[in-house]
Biopython code that builds the backbone (N, CA, C, O; Angstrom):
import numpy as np
from Bio.PDB.StructureBuilder import StructureBuilder

atoms = [
    (1, "MET", "N", (32.189, -63.376, 28.572)),
    (1, "MET", "CA", (31.120, -62.612, 29.195)),
    (1, "MET", "C", (29.786, -63.296, 28.902)),
    (1, "MET", "O", (29.618, -63.956, 27.877)),
    (2, "THR", "N", (28.864, -63.124, 29.808)),
    (2, "THR", "CA", (27.522, -63.634, 29.557)),
    (2, "THR", "C", (26.805, -62.668, 28.618)),
    (2, "THR", "O", (27.247, -61.535, 28.424)),
    (3, "SER", "N", (25.714, -63.116, 28.047)),
    (3, "SER", "CA", (24.935, -62.256, 27.154)),
    (3, "SER", "C", (24.448, -61.013, 27.881)),
    (3, "SER", "O", (24.437, -59.921, 27.312)),
    (4, "LEU", "N", (24.048, -61.172, 29.129)),
    (4, "LEU", "CA", (23.570, -60.028, 29.901)),
    (4, "LEU", "C", (24.690, -59.014, 30.140)),
    (4, "LEU", "O", (24.456, -57.807, 30.081)),
    (5, "GLU", "N", (25.891, -59.494, 30.408)),
    (5, "GLU", "CA", (27.037, -58.599, 30.589)),
    (5, "GLU", "C", (27.365, -57.858, 29.295)),
    (5, "GLU", "O", (27.693, -56.672, 29.317)),
    (6, "ILE", "N", (27.274, -58.564, 28.172)),
    (6, "ILE", "CA", (27.514, -57.919, 26.873)),
    (6, "ILE", "C", (26.471, -56.832, 26.640)),
    (6, "ILE", "O", (26.799, -55.729, 26.204)),
    (7, "LYS", "N", (25.210, -57.151, 26.935)),
    (7, "LYS", "CA", (24.135, -56.171, 26.750)),
    (7, "LYS", "C", (24.395, -54.927, 27.602)),
    (7, "LYS", "O", (24.218, -53.806, 27.125)),
    (8, "PHE", "N", (24.811, -55.111, 28.849)),
    (8, "PHE", "CA", (25.106, -53.969, 29.711)),
    (8, "PHE", "C", (26.240, -53.118, 29.147)),
    (8, "PHE", "O", (26.187, -51.891, 29.221)),
    (9, "GLU", "N", (27.266, -53.757, 28.584)),
    (9, "GLU", "CA", (28.373, -53.014, 27.974)),
    (9, "GLU", "C", (27.879, -52.201, 26.775)),
    (9, "GLU", "O", (28.281, -51.052, 26.589)),
    (10, "VAL", "N", (27.012, -52.800, 25.970)),
    (10, "VAL", "CA", (26.439, -52.102, 24.811)),
    (10, "VAL", "C", (25.616, -50.903, 25.280)),
    (10, "VAL", "O", (25.746, -49.806, 24.738)),
    (11, "LEU", "N", (24.772, -51.116, 26.285)),
    (11, "LEU", "CA", (23.929, -50.027, 26.782)),
    (11, "LEU", "C", (24.756, -48.924, 27.440)),
    (11, "LEU", "O", (24.400, -47.748, 27.360)),
    (12, "LYS", "N", (25.854, -49.297, 28.086)),
    (12, "LYS", "CA", (26.729, -48.304, 28.714)),
    (12, "LYS", "C", (27.349, -47.388, 27.647)),
    (12, "LYS", "O", (27.495, -46.184, 27.858)),
    (13, "LYS", "N", (27.707, -47.973, 26.511)),
    (13, "LYS", "CA", (28.354, -47.195, 25.448)),
    (13, "LYS", "C", (27.353, -46.416, 24.597)),
    (13, "LYS", "O", (27.594, -45.255, 24.266)),
    (14, "TRP", "N", (26.220, -47.054, 24.239)),
    (14, "TRP", "CA", (25.290, -46.437, 23.284)),
    (14, "TRP", "C", (23.927, -46.060, 23.860)),
    (14, "TRP", "O", (23.167, -45.369, 23.180)),
    (15, "GLN", "N", (23.590, -46.464, 25.039)),
    (15, "GLN", "CA", (22.307, -46.221, 25.701)),
    (15, "GLN", "C", (21.154, -47.073, 25.168)),
    (15, "GLN", "O", (20.257, -47.429, 25.932)),
    (16, "THR", "N", (21.156, -47.406, 23.881)),
    (16, "THR", "CA", (20.112, -48.284, 23.333)),
    (16, "THR", "C", (20.728, -49.277, 22.348)),
    (16, "THR", "O", (21.783, -49.029, 21.763)),
    (17, "ILE", "N", (20.042, -50.401, 22.182)),
    (17, "ILE", "CA", (20.470, -51.403, 21.206)),
    (17, "ILE", "C", (20.332, -50.823, 19.799)),
    (17, "ILE", "O", (21.171, -51.070, 18.932)),
    (18, "LYS", "N", (19.271, -50.053, 19.582)),
    (18, "LYS", "CA", (19.037, -49.454, 18.268)),
    (18, "LYS", "C", (20.182, -48.518, 17.878)),
    (18, "LYS", "O", (20.655, -48.558, 16.742)),
    (19, "ALA", "N", (20.626, -47.680, 18.809)),
    (19, "ALA", "CA", (21.735, -46.759, 18.528)),
    (19, "ALA", "C", (23.014, -47.532, 18.228)),
    (19, "ALA", "O", (23.773, -47.161, 17.332)),
    (20, "ALA", "N", (23.249, -48.595, 18.969)),
    (20, "ALA", "CA", (24.435, -49.427, 18.728)),
    (20, "ALA", "C", (24.365, -50.058, 17.348)),
    (20, "ALA", "O", (25.350, -50.068, 16.610)),
    (21, "ALA", "N", (23.198, -50.584, 17.004)),
    (21, "ALA", "CA", (23.026, -51.231, 15.705)),
    (21, "ALA", "C", (23.278, -50.242, 14.570)),
    (21, "ALA", "O", (23.959, -50.565, 13.596)),
    (22, "GLU", "N", (22.728, -49.040, 14.699)),
    (22, "GLU", "CA", (22.935, -48.023, 13.665)),
    (22, "GLU", "C", (24.418, -47.680, 13.531)),
    (22, "GLU", "O", (24.931, -47.554, 12.420)),
    (23, "ASP", "N", (25.098, -47.530, 14.652)),
    (23, "ASP", "CA", (26.521, -47.199, 14.636)),
    (23, "ASP", "C", (27.357, -48.324, 14.033)),
    (23, "ASP", "O", (28.365, -48.074, 13.371)),
    (24, "LEU", "N", (26.932, -49.565, 14.267)),
    (24, "LEU", "CA", (27.667, -50.722, 13.753)),
    (24, "LEU", "C", (27.247, -51.105, 12.333)),
    (24, "LEU", "O", (27.839, -51.999, 11.728)),
    (25, "GLY", "N", (26.230, -50.430, 11.804)),
    (25, "GLY", "CA", (25.791, -50.690, 10.435)),
    (25, "GLY", "C", (25.010, -51.978, 10.273)),
    (25, "GLY", "O", (25.152, -52.679, 9.271)),
    (26, "THR", "N", (24.183, -52.287, 11.265)),
    (26, "THR", "CA", (23.388, -53.508, 11.208)),
    (26, "THR", "C", (21.989, -53.225, 11.743)),
    (26, "THR", "O", (21.689, -52.099, 12.142)),
    (27, "SER", "N", (21.145, -54.232, 11.752)),
    (27, "SER", "CA", (19.796, -54.051, 12.284)),
    (27, "SER", "C", (19.778, -54.335, 13.781)),
    (27, "SER", "O", (20.655, -55.016, 14.312)),
    (28, "ARG", "N", (18.769, -53.802, 14.442)),
    (28, "ARG", "CA", (18.611, -54.037, 15.874)),
    (28, "ARG", "C", (18.465, -55.518, 16.165)),
    (28, "ARG", "O", (19.052, -56.031, 17.118)),
    (29, "SER", "N", (17.682, -56.208, 15.343)),
    (29, "SER", "CA", (17.462, -57.640, 15.579)),
    (29, "SER", "C", (18.742, -58.450, 15.368)),
    (29, "SER", "O", (19.010, -59.383, 16.124)),
    (30, "ALA", "N", (19.531, -58.106, 14.357)),
    (30, "ALA", "CA", (20.793, -58.825, 14.126)),
    (30, "ALA", "C", (21.741, -58.638, 15.305)),
    (30, "ALA", "O", (22.415, -59.581, 15.721)),
    (31, "LEU", "N", (21.793, -57.424, 15.841)),
    (31, "LEU", "CA", (22.655, -57.169, 16.992)),
    (31, "LEU", "C", (22.157, -57.930, 18.217)),
    (31, "LEU", "O", (22.956, -58.493, 18.965)),
    (32, "SER", "N", (20.864, -57.949, 18.420)),
    (32, "SER", "CA", (20.310, -58.697, 19.557)),
    (32, "SER", "C", (20.631, -60.180, 19.445)),
    (32, "SER", "O", (21.025, -60.806, 20.429)),
    (33, "TYR", "N", (20.467, -60.744, 18.252)),
    (33, "TYR", "CA", (20.815, -62.158, 18.055)),
    (33, "TYR", "C", (22.290, -62.401, 18.344)),
    (33, "TYR", "O", (22.653, -63.429, 18.917)),
    (34, "CYS", "N", (23.133, -61.468, 17.952)),
    (34, "CYS", "CA", (24.570, -61.595, 18.200)),
    (34, "CYS", "C", (24.856, -61.546, 19.705)),
    (34, "CYS", "O", (25.606, -62.372, 20.224)),
    (35, "ILE", "N", (24.261, -60.584, 20.395)),
    (35, "ILE", "CA", (24.472, -60.442, 21.841)),
    (35, "ILE", "C", (24.013, -61.690, 22.586)),
    (35, "ILE", "O", (24.704, -62.166, 23.487)),
    (36, "TRP", "N", (22.860, -62.215, 22.216)),
    (36, "TRP", "CA", (22.293, -63.378, 22.907)),
    (36, "TRP", "C", (22.811, -64.695, 22.344)),
    (36, "TRP", "O", (22.340, -65.769, 22.719)),
    (37, "LYS", "N", (23.798, -64.602, 21.425)),
    (37, "LYS", "CA", (24.498, -65.767, 20.874)),
    (37, "LYS", "C", (23.564, -66.749, 20.166)),
    (37, "LYS", "O", (23.788, -67.959, 20.179)),
    (38, "LYS", "N", (22.515, -66.203, 19.550)),
    (38, "LYS", "CA", (21.576, -67.032, 18.787)),
    (38, "LYS", "C", (22.070, -67.247, 17.362)),
    (38, "LYS", "O", (21.810, -68.283, 16.749)),
    (39, "ARG", "N", (22.790, -66.246, 16.841)),
    (39, "ARG", "CA", (23.378, -66.353, 15.498)),
    (39, "ARG", "C", (24.809, -65.870, 15.573)),
    (39, "ARG", "O", (25.120, -64.895, 16.257)),
    (40, "ARG", "N", (25.675, -66.568, 14.858)),
    (40, "ARG", "CA", (27.089, -66.187, 14.835)),
    (40, "ARG", "C", (27.384, -65.453, 13.531)),
    (40, "ARG", "O", (27.372, -66.046, 12.452)),
    (41, "SER", "N", (27.640, -64.193, 13.646)),
    (41, "SER", "CA", (28.052, -63.392, 12.496)),
    (41, "SER", "C", (29.473, -62.912, 12.784)),
    (41, "SER", "O", (29.664, -61.964, 13.545)),
    (42, "PRO", "N", (30.470, -63.562, 12.179)),
    (42, "PRO", "CA", (31.860, -63.178, 12.468)),
    (42, "PRO", "C", (32.130, -61.690, 12.266)),
    (42, "PRO", "O", (32.837, -61.072, 13.063)),
    (43, "GLU", "N", (31.575, -61.118, 11.211)),
    (43, "GLU", "CA", (31.802, -59.701, 10.929)),
    (43, "GLU", "C", (31.197, -58.817, 12.021)),
    (43, "GLU", "O", (31.846, -57.884, 12.494)),
    (44, "LEU", "N", (29.968, -59.105, 12.417)),
    (44, "LEU", "CA", (29.305, -58.307, 13.450)),
    (44, "LEU", "C", (29.973, -58.505, 14.807)),
    (44, "LEU", "O", (30.141, -57.549, 15.564)),
    (45, "ARG", "N", (30.350, -59.737, 15.113)),
    (45, "ARG", "CA", (31.044, -60.003, 16.377)),
    (45, "ARG", "C", (32.351, -59.211, 16.443)),
    (45, "ARG", "O", (32.695, -58.665, 17.492)),
    (46, "GLN", "N", (33.079, -59.148, 15.325)),
    (46, "GLN", "CA", (34.334, -58.393, 15.273)),
    (46, "GLN", "C", (34.076, -56.903, 15.453)),
    (46, "GLN", "O", (34.781, -56.240, 16.214)),
    (47, "LYS", "N", (33.070, -56.372, 14.759)),
    (47, "LYS", "CA", (32.741, -54.947, 14.876)),
    (47, "LYS", "C", (32.364, -54.586, 16.309)),
    (47, "LYS", "O", (32.810, -53.568, 16.838)),
    (48, "LEU", "N", (31.541, -55.426, 16.934)),
    (48, "LEU", "CA", (31.094, -55.162, 18.298)),
    (48, "LEU", "C", (32.264, -55.226, 19.276)),
    (48, "LEU", "O", (32.417, -54.351, 20.127)),
    (49, "ALA", "N", (33.075, -56.252, 19.152)),
    (49, "ALA", "CA", (34.231, -56.391, 20.041)),
    (49, "ALA", "C", (35.169, -55.191, 19.893)),
    (49, "ALA", "O", (35.629, -54.634, 20.889)),
    (50, "HIS", "N", (35.448, -54.800, 18.659)),
    (50, "HIS", "CA", (36.337, -53.660, 18.409)),
    (50, "HIS", "C", (35.755, -52.376, 19.006)),
    (50, "HIS", "O", (36.470, -51.601, 19.640)),
    (51, "ALA", "N", (34.456, -52.156, 18.801)),
    (51, "ALA", "CA", (33.807, -50.945, 19.314)),
    (51, "ALA", "C", (33.843, -50.884, 20.840)),
    (51, "ALA", "O", (33.884, -49.800, 21.422)),
    (52, "LEU", "N", (33.826, -52.047, 21.482)),
    (52, "LEU", "CA", (33.865, -52.095, 22.945)),
    (52, "LEU", "C", (35.291, -52.211, 23.483)),
    (52, "LEU", "O", (35.496, -52.306, 24.693)),
    (53, "GLY", "N", (36.274, -52.203, 22.582)),
    (53, "GLY", "CA", (37.672, -52.263, 23.000)),
    (53, "GLY", "C", (38.089, -53.612, 23.548)),
    (53, "GLY", "O", (38.922, -53.697, 24.451)),
    (54, "MET", "N", (37.505, -54.670, 22.995)),
    (54, "MET", "CA", (37.802, -56.029, 23.450)),
    (54, "MET", "C", (38.107, -56.914, 22.253)),
    (54, "MET", "O", (37.904, -56.523, 21.104)),
    (55, "THR", "N", (38.598, -58.113, 22.543)),
    (55, "THR", "CA", (38.746, -59.116, 21.492)),
    (55, "THR", "C", (37.468, -59.944, 21.452)),
    (55, "THR", "O", (36.666, -59.916, 22.386)),
    (56, "ILE", "N", (37.290, -60.678, 20.363)),
    (56, "ILE", "CA", (36.128, -61.569, 20.267)),
    (56, "ILE", "C", (36.156, -62.582, 21.402)),
    (56, "ILE", "O", (35.119, -62.907, 21.981)),
    (57, "GLU", "N", (37.344, -63.079, 21.717)),
    (57, "GLU", "CA", (37.478, -64.072, 22.782)),
    (57, "GLU", "C", (37.070, -63.502, 24.135)),
    (57, "GLU", "O", (36.404, -64.176, 24.921)),
    (58, "GLU", "N", (37.470, -62.257, 24.408)),
    (58, "GLU", "CA", (37.089, -61.614, 25.671)),
    (58, "GLU", "C", (35.581, -61.399, 25.747)),
    (58, "GLU", "O", (34.966, -61.600, 26.795)),
    (59, "LEU", "N", (35.001, -60.993, 24.636)),
    (59, "LEU", "CA", (33.584, -60.651, 24.626)),
    (59, "LEU", "C", (32.690, -61.878, 24.604)),
    (59, "LEU", "O", (31.720, -61.959, 25.358)),
    (60, "PHE", "N", (33.014, -62.830, 23.742)),
    (60, "PHE", "CA", (32.134, -63.982, 23.558)),
    (60, "PHE", "C", (32.668, -65.277, 24.150)),
    (60, "PHE", "O", (31.956, -66.281, 24.195)),
    (61, "GLY", "N", (33.910, -65.261, 24.600)),
    (61, "GLY", "CA", (34.471, -66.453, 25.220)),
    (61, "GLY", "C", (34.915, -67.521, 24.252)),
    (61, "GLY", "O", (35.196, -68.649, 24.657)),
    (62, "ASP", "N", (34.983, -67.182, 22.967)),
    (62, "ASP", "CA", (35.438, -68.129, 21.938)),
    (62, "ASP", "C", (35.974, -67.355, 20.751)),
    (62, "ASP", "O", (36.109, -66.132, 20.802)),
    (63, "SER", "N", (36.277, -68.075, 19.684)),
    (63, "SER", "CA", (36.814, -67.393, 18.495)),
    (63, "SER", "C", (35.860, -67.420, 17.337)),
    (63, "SER", "O", (36.169, -66.889, 16.270)),
]
sb = StructureBuilder()
sb.init_structure("model")
sb.init_model(0)
sb.init_chain("A")
sb.init_seg("    ")
for serial, (resi, resn, name, xyz) in enumerate(atoms, 1):
    if name == "N":
        sb.init_residue(resn, " ", resi, " ")
    sb.init_atom(name, np.array(xyz, "f"), 0.0, 1.0, " ", f" {name:<3s}", serial, name[0])
structure = sb.get_structure()
């Protein structure tokens, strides 16, 4: 998925990035960096993929 598609999935589930970050136990900025693929956090990527019902590969296109 592209970063924009990931963002839309996050907003569809949580309505805001801040709400998603709180639910995932991280900061808004860390989640944004993860969505836009600026920083790779394996733990956060796994949490986000699981919360959206996807694998890391489906969500980010890699492992």
